[in-house]
N, C-alpha and C positions, 0 to 999 in steps of 0.2 A: 480461639482468636487471641492474639497478643494484647495484653492490656495497654491502653493508650493508643491503639490503632483502630481504624474502622474499615469494614468492608465497603466495597464499591456499592453505593446505594443508588437506585434509580433516581434520575432527574437531579442528582447532586454533583455530577462531574462537569468540570468546565467544558464548554462547547469545543474549544480548540486546544485545550491544555495549557494555555499561557500561564495559568496560575498553579499548575501542578508541578511543584519542584521536583527535579530528578537529581539525586545525589548518590554517591557510592555508599554501600552499606558499611556499617561499622565493622571493625576488625572482628568483634565477638559475634557477628552475625554471618561470617563468611563460611562457615562450615557447611557441607553439603546437606541437603534436606531431601526427604523422600517425596517423589512426585509421581504423577501418572506416567506410564511408559512413554519414552520419547518416540514420536511417530517416525523418526528417521532410523534410529539405531536401537530402540527398545530399552535404553538405559532407564533405570528407575530412581536415580538420584541426580540432583543438579545443584549448581553453586549459586547462591544469591549474589547478585552484582549491584543492582540499583534499587533504592527506595523510591517510591512514588508518593511524594508528599507525606501525609499521615495515614495513607490507605494501608490496609493489611497486605495487599498484594505487593509482591517483589518482582522484579525482572531477574529471572534465574537463567543460567546457561548450563547446557548439558556438557560435561567434561569430555564426553567421548566424541561427539560430532560437532559441537559448537552452536547448536540451535538454541536460541533464546526464546523465552516465553514468559507470560504473566503466571504467577503461582501465588495462591490458588487461581484457577481459571474462573472468571466471572460467569455467573449463570446467564441463560439467554435473555431474561428480562432486563438485566443490567446492561448487557451488550447492546440491546436495542435502545436503551436510553442514551447511549453515547451519540446517537444520530438524530436525536429529536431537536426541535427548535430550528435555528437558522443554519445548521450544518450544511445543507445542500443549497442554501441560498433561496431566492424567491423568483417564481416565474421563469425558471431555467437559467437564471443568472446568479453567479456567486461573487464575482469580483467586480472591481471597477470597470468602466468602459474599455480602457486601454488593455488591461490585463485579460479581460474577457475576450477581446479581439485576438490576442496572442494565443489564448487557449484553443480557440476555434481554428486558427491557422495551424497550430501544432497538431490538432486532431486530423486535419486533412493530410498533412505530411505523414502522420502515423498511419492512417487508413491506407495510404498508397503503399507503404511498406508491407503492412499486414495482408494486403490484398494480392500480393504478387502471386501469379499462377491461377488466380481464380477467373471464372467467366461470369458475365452478367447473369444474374438469377441464382447464383450459388448462395447458399445459406451460411451466414455467419452469426455468431452468438457472443455477445459482450456480457460477461457475468459481473454483476455489480456496475451496471451501466450509468448509474447516477443520473445526471441531467441529459445524458444522450448526445454529447458532442461527438463522440466516435460513431455512434449510430447514424447520425446525420451524414457524416462523411462517407460511411459505407453506402448508404442510400444514394448519395450523389454519384457513386461509382457503379450504379446499376445492381448492386447486391441486394439480397433479400436479408434485411437487417433485423436481428432479434436481440432482445436484452432481457436480463433478469435483474430484478432490484427487490430489496425487501420492504420498501416503503413507498406508498402512492405519492406522498409528498415529494419524494426524491425525484420522481419522474415528471413533475409539473413542468409543462413546457416542452416536453420531448417532441421531436419531429414526428408528425402524424404518419409518416411513411414507416416508422419503426414499429415493430410488434413487440411489445413488452409485457412480460408476465411478472406479477408480484408474488414473491416466494421467499421464505426465510432460508431455505436450503435449496440448492440447485436441483436435487432430485425431487423436490416438491413441485417444481415446474412441470414435470412429467413430460419431457420431450421424448420423441420416438428415437429408438436405437439407431446409430449411425446416420443421423439426419443433418449433421453439419460438417462443412469442410474447413472451418476455422472456428476455434473457440478461444476467447481472449480473457485473461485475468490480468487486468492492468492495475497494478497496485491495489489488489483486492484480496489475494490469498492470505496476506498477513492479518487481515481483519476477521477471518473466519474461525469460529470456535473448532471446527473439525475439517481442516484442510484435506486430510485423507479421504474423507467421505466424498468431498467435492471432486477430487481428482479421479476417483473410482467412477463417479457418475459421468464425468467428461470422457473417460475411456469408453463408456457404454454408448454415449450419443455422438461420438466423434467418428466420421468415416474413416475407413482404413487408409485412405489416401489423404486424410486431413492433417491439419496441424493444430497444436496447441501453443499459444503464446502466453507466457507468464512473465510479469515484470514485478520486481519487488525491490525494496531497499536492500543493499548489500551489507549485512552485518559484519562482514569480514573486510570491508573496504578500508582504504587509507582514511577517508573522511570519517567513517564511524570510529576508527581507532583514535584519531586525532581529537575529535570533539568529545568523545566520552559521553558522560551524561548530558552534555549540551547538544548533542547531535539532533538536528531538526527532524530527521526521518525516524526518530524513536516514536513520535506522535503518541505520547501517552495519554490515556490508557487504551486508545482504540486499536493500536498494533498489538494483537494478542501474541504474535509470533514474530521472531527476528531471524531471518535466514541468511546464514553465510551461503555463498554460491555452492560450495561443495555439499552442504546439507540439502539444498534444494534439488540439486542433481540426483543425489541418492534417493530422495523422496519420490521424484518422478520416475526414476528407473525402477523403483520397487512397487510402483502402481500401474505398471503396464505401458510405460513410455520409453523411448530412447531419445537422448538429447542430440539434436542435429546442429545447433548453433548457439553461441552466447554472444550477446552485445553488451558492451560496458559503458555506453555514453547516452546520456539523455540530456538534451539541451533544455528541456522544460524543468527537469528535476535536479540535475547534479550542480550547476552553478549556484542556483538559489540555495541549495543545501549548504554550500560553503559560506555564503554571506550570512544566512540566518544562524547557522551554528556558531559562527564567529561572534555575532552579536549576543547570542545566548550565553556566551562565556564572560560578557561584561558583568562584573559584580553589581548586584542590585537591579539589574534590568529585568523586566517581565519576560518570561519565556515566550518566544515566537511573536514578539511585538511587531516586528516587520510584517509578517504574514497577516496579522490582524489588521494592519493598516491598509493592506492591499484588497481586503475583502470589501464588497459592496456594502456601503454604510458603515465602514470601519470607524473606529474610535476617533472622534474629531474634537474631543474635549482638550487635547494637548496639541493644538494645531502646530505650534512651533517645533515640538518634538516629532510630530508626524512628518512635517516637511523635512526635518533633519534625517529621519529614517529613510525617506524616499530618495533623498539626494545621496545618502550612503549607499543605498541600493544600486542605483544607476552607476555611481563611481566604482563600485566594487564589482560589478558584473563582468567587465572585460577581463580583468585578471582571474576572476573565478572561472570564466570560460576556458581560459588557457590551462589553469590548473586541473580542470575537469577532463580536458583532452589529454593531458599528460598522464593523469591517473588511469584513464581509459586505456591508453597505449600500453600501460603496464598491467592491464587486466585487473585493476583495482578500483573501478568506477563506483561512485556512491550508490548507483542503483544498477541492476542487471536485468537483461531481458533474455529470457531462455526460450528457444524454439524447440519443441519436442514433437515427435511423430508416435503414433501407436506402434508398440512393439509387436511384430508379426512373426509367425513361425518361419524359421529359416534365417531371421536377422542374426548377423554376427554379434 
């Protein structure tokens, strides 16, 4: 361990990362370091890019495929600690009333898209289902909604129609082979210590005529490149992996899938990313302060500043939506949604 830095300790990481400063590494630290083999291309060296506060971990990038990751990778106990406390909210609610309503409306729209081609009674699985907003929307459509989450506290208040299993790894949930027609990783894959293992298990439990839907922040997006260390979707240190679209496609194809479509716009994720990333670039401002204000029971100790943040949010959202649509048209959206199918014998 480098002198003057600390490893990620359990229960000592800011709940949302507001206070974890992300800055470019010093010039002297930019030499490539030895890392575990890259899950995409197998390379064993990576380039340090960002420091995360005074933690030992760095965000490093594979020079061959562009995949970012935390190095050294935190152990399982430490990763679990990132999600303790109020991370998931309480009683199935995380945000204020207005924001919570918008989240539920977005989940209904999302479920409608993800369920295209399914019949009532078909089985769908949401991996990392959290508070279950998507599960409720699936159940409303007559689907048999299943979820996997690592914490019982996370699923408090989940729709009783949903069938949720608590498991640290997807394979620990022990689903039968070929039992799902849809499997969803909605901004979850980047949180997993072993995304390869998760994808291999999806291939086992997904029906041959099923679909896998994966949404992640796009590490190669214009928003990511513009914001740099201020990028909201870095979400340090919970995002263990940072996927450029090309690397995500290679990973899926090497684990038994063929990519059928990619989508480059998320109304829920992309415009907010522009606004919060811009605020993160303001010197002296706490990281992700706007996001903290939108949470249920957010910081009310600076009421005037909280009001200013919210006014800035609503004023900036229309141009942020336009900018998000333009970058999506250029296939460089801040987040990307990949639709994949099992690769079968005879596929081109």
